[in-house]
N, C-alpha and C positions, 0 to 999 in steps of 0.2 A: 503494500501499497503505498502508496507518494503520500510526503509531506508534505502540507501547505507551507508553502514560501512564510517564511518570518517576516512583518515588517515594521522598516525602520523609519520611525518617524521621525521628521529631524529634530530638532531640540531646541524650543521657545528659545527668539531672542533672547539675550538680558535688554532688560528695559535701560532706554535711554532718557536723557530731560536734555535738549540744546536750547541753548540760549541765545538767540540773537538780536543783537543790532539791527534793529530793518530802516532803511533809510529815509529818505523825505521821495515820494515818486514810486514807494514797489509798496503792492500786493499784496495782505493775509493767506496768499494762494500759491502757488506752484508756476499753475497759466498767468504769463501776461494777457492783456484785457484794453484792449485804445492805446491811451497813451500811458496807462502805468503800466512797468515790469511784472516780474515777475521770481518765487519767490528761485525759482533753477538758476537765474544769477548767480546767485550765493550760498545753495547746498545741494550738494549731492549726494550728501548722506541716503542709506537708501532705509526706506519704513519709515522716517518717521513723519507726522501729521502736524497741522497747524493745532494750539489749543488756544482757544481765544482766538480773538479778534482787535488787528488795529488797523484804524481808515490810512489810504493812503497818503494822506497829505498829516499823517502823525507822526512823530519817528519815535525811534527809544526797544524798547525789549519786547519783544515775541521771543513767546514759546513753544517745542514744540516737540513732540514726544510717540514712543512703538508702542506705550503703553493705553490702551482705551481707556479700564479707570483712571489715570491717571488723568491724560486728557480730560476725564467727564470731570474732574474733583475741579483741579484749573476753572475752565469753558465754563460750568453751571452756574449759574449768578444764587442756586441755593445753596451752595458749600457759600458763599461772602468771601472768596475769596480777596485780601485787602489789592487797590491796584492802586499804586503812584503814582499824579502824576506834574510833569513841571511845566508852566502856563504860562507862554506869556504872555502879559494880555493887553489891551491899549486901556491908559489915564491910568491912576495911580486906585486902585482901591480903598474909600474908607473902613470904617472900622462896625460900617452900619451893614456895607453890602460882603464884608465875609463872616459876618453875623447873620445873616439869611445864608450863605454860601453853609454854614457851621448848622445851620439848623432844617436847613431843603428849602430847594422854592420850587416853584411851581412850574411846571412844563407843559405843554400839548397832550403830555399821558403822562398827565400823574406829577405829585409831590414827589421829588430827590428825597432819599434818605438822609441825616446829616451826615454831613463830610468834616471831616478835620481841614484844617486849610490855615498854613500863614505865607507871611510873603517871605520870601529869602531873596536877604542882603545880608554881604553883595547876591549878584546871580550867579548862578550853575555855570562852571566852566564848558564849554560843551564845542562842539565843533564847528564848524558854517554850514549852516546848511544852503543848500545849493536845489533850487534857485533859493536870495536872502528874502529874507519877509519885506513885506510895504513899508517905510519908514516913509511917518508922517511928521516932517518937523514940529509943528506947533503942540502935536499931542504928545506927550510921554510915554515908557513904558514903564511894566515891570514885568516881575518872575514870583509868584504861587507856589507853593506844595499843595497840590490837593491830594488827600487819599479818601476814594470812594472804595465802594460793598458794592458796586452794581455793576453793570454793562450794558447798558442801554446804544441806540443807537447814537452816535456821535454827542455823548452822554455830558461830556466837560464842557465840549464849544456849548449846549447850550445852557449848560448851567452858569458861568459868565458874564455870553450874553443878556444871560437876563437878568441880572443885577448891573446890567447898563456899562463892563468890559470886556470885548469881541476878543477872542483869545486869536495872533496871530501867531504863535508856536505852540508848538504842542508834544511835546519826549513825555514818553511811560518812561520811568524811572526803577521799579518795581512792581514785581505781580506773588502777593504774599511774600515769602521767605527769598523771594529768585530775584538778584536785584542787578543791575546793566553792567556795574563794576569792569574795570578792566576790558571791556569793548571797544575796538574799532567802529563806525558805519561800516553795514556790510559785510562785518563779522560776528562767527558764533564760535563757541567751548559749550560742551555737553559740562553738565552742572550735576552735583550730588552722585556721583556715579565712579564710584573712583578705579575702575577696572579700564575706564574709557580715556578721563581728559583731554580729549582730543582737542585742536585750534583749529580752526580755519585762517587763523591772522597773525 
């Protein structure tokens, strides 16, 4: 009697989490679309997928993973993972504007949860944006650190506009414990996986 062949299933891939500094003009997907570039121009590692999104006209930390449960934990708003943004706004917000952000502001899809916010003085040391922001010589600007636990569409931009200070530049500095530290625009590095510790730049 012939024996059935033994099936050798490939070992599951080791869980990986990549920190990527997404430049301006790049989508949170691998495929380019219209005038926006895709992640395939920067990341060639196989089997990783975006965990959460970041608008094409925003910059900073984007996480990618090959682990489905981890991807869900990062991207699902029910887990309320804090996201830290550095926001350059038009004008100088007064205490009333900052208090409004701290208590939650009314948007067209409902009030936001309270945010943590503070002025960044001096402003963060960042790479030049390409293209640069529009500068209006008569109107000053300043930087805020805004920490939220939601992930609505263009939420930070809508929040600052609601208190009278449109966003000029938006950089995500952290998602939960994962930070942008040490990554140049367009570069990525493994996070919290000691067996890899790869870097692209």
